[in-house]
C-alpha positions as CSV (number, residue, x, y, z in Angstrom):
1,M,-0.5,-12.0,3.3
2,G,-2.1,-11.6,-0.1
3,I,-1.1,-9.7,-3.2
4,F,-2.5,-6.2,-3.3
5,V,-3.2,-4.5,-6.5
6,S,-3.6,-0.7,-6.6
7,K,-4.1,1.3,-9.8
8,V,-4.3,4.8,-11.2
9,V,-7.5,5.7,-13.1
10,K,-8.8,8.8,-15.0
11,R,-12.1,10.2,-13.8
12,K,-14.0,13.4,-14.6
13,K,-12.3,15.4,-11.8
14,G,-8.8,14.1,-12.4
15,W,-6.5,11.1,-11.7
16,H,-7.2,8.9,-8.7
17,V,-5.3,6.0,-7.0
18,L,-7.6,3.1,-6.2
19,S,-7.2,0.0,-4.0
20,E,-8.1,-3.4,-5.3
21,E,-11.5,-3.0,-3.6
22,G,-12.0,0.3,-5.4
23,K,-11.4,2.5,-2.4
24,N,-9.9,5.9,-3.2
25,L,-6.3,6.1,-1.8
26,G,-5.6,9.6,-3.2
27,G,-6.8,12.1,-5.6
28,P,-8.0,13.8,-7.6
29,Y,-4.6,14.8,-9.1
30,K,-4.1,17.0,-12.1
31,T,-1.7,14.7,-13.8
32,E,-1.2,11.0,-14.2
33,G,2.4,11.5,-12.9
34,E,1.2,12.9,-9.6
35,A,-1.2,10.0,-9.2
36,K,1.6,7.5,-10.0
37,K,3.8,9.2,-7.4
38,R,1.1,8.7,-4.8
39,L,0.7,5.1,-5.8
40,Q,4.5,4.5,-5.2
41,Q,4.0,6.1,-1.7
42,V,1.1,3.7,-1.0
43,E,3.0,0.7,-2.1
44,F,6.1,1.7,-0.1
45,F,4.2,1.9,3.2
46,K,2.1,-1.2,2.4
47,H,5.3,-3.3,2.1
48,K,6.9,-1.5,5.1
49,K,4.0,-2.5,7.2
50,G,4.2,-6.1,6.1
51,S,7.9,-6.4,6.9
52,E,7.3,-4.9,10.4
53,I,4.6,-7.4,11.1
54,K,6.9,-10.2,9.9
55,R,9.7,-9.0,12.2
56,I,7.4,-8.8,15.2
57,V,6.1,-12.4,14.6
58,E,9.7,-13.6,14.2
59,D,10.6,-11.9,17.6
60,I,7.7,-13.6,19.3
61,I,8.7,-17.0,17.9
62,D,12.2,-16.5,19.2
63,V,11.0,-15.7,22.7
64,V,8.6,-18.7,22.8
65,E,11.4,-21.0,21.5
66,S,13.8,-19.8,24.2
67,F,11.5,-21.2,27.0
């Protein structure tokens, strides 16, 4: 897995959360604080997904090694 960089930026219509590719992950928000809160949510689920995938792969390896 690579390192993901998301960021909060100010635009005409408000604050937005953007992925490293520039995809809008949330917004517009009225305040920078609201946008940062959304960024924390995005990061939480991004890491949760990664840990679930790692756990599944480890379970598969355990099953294969038991044969």
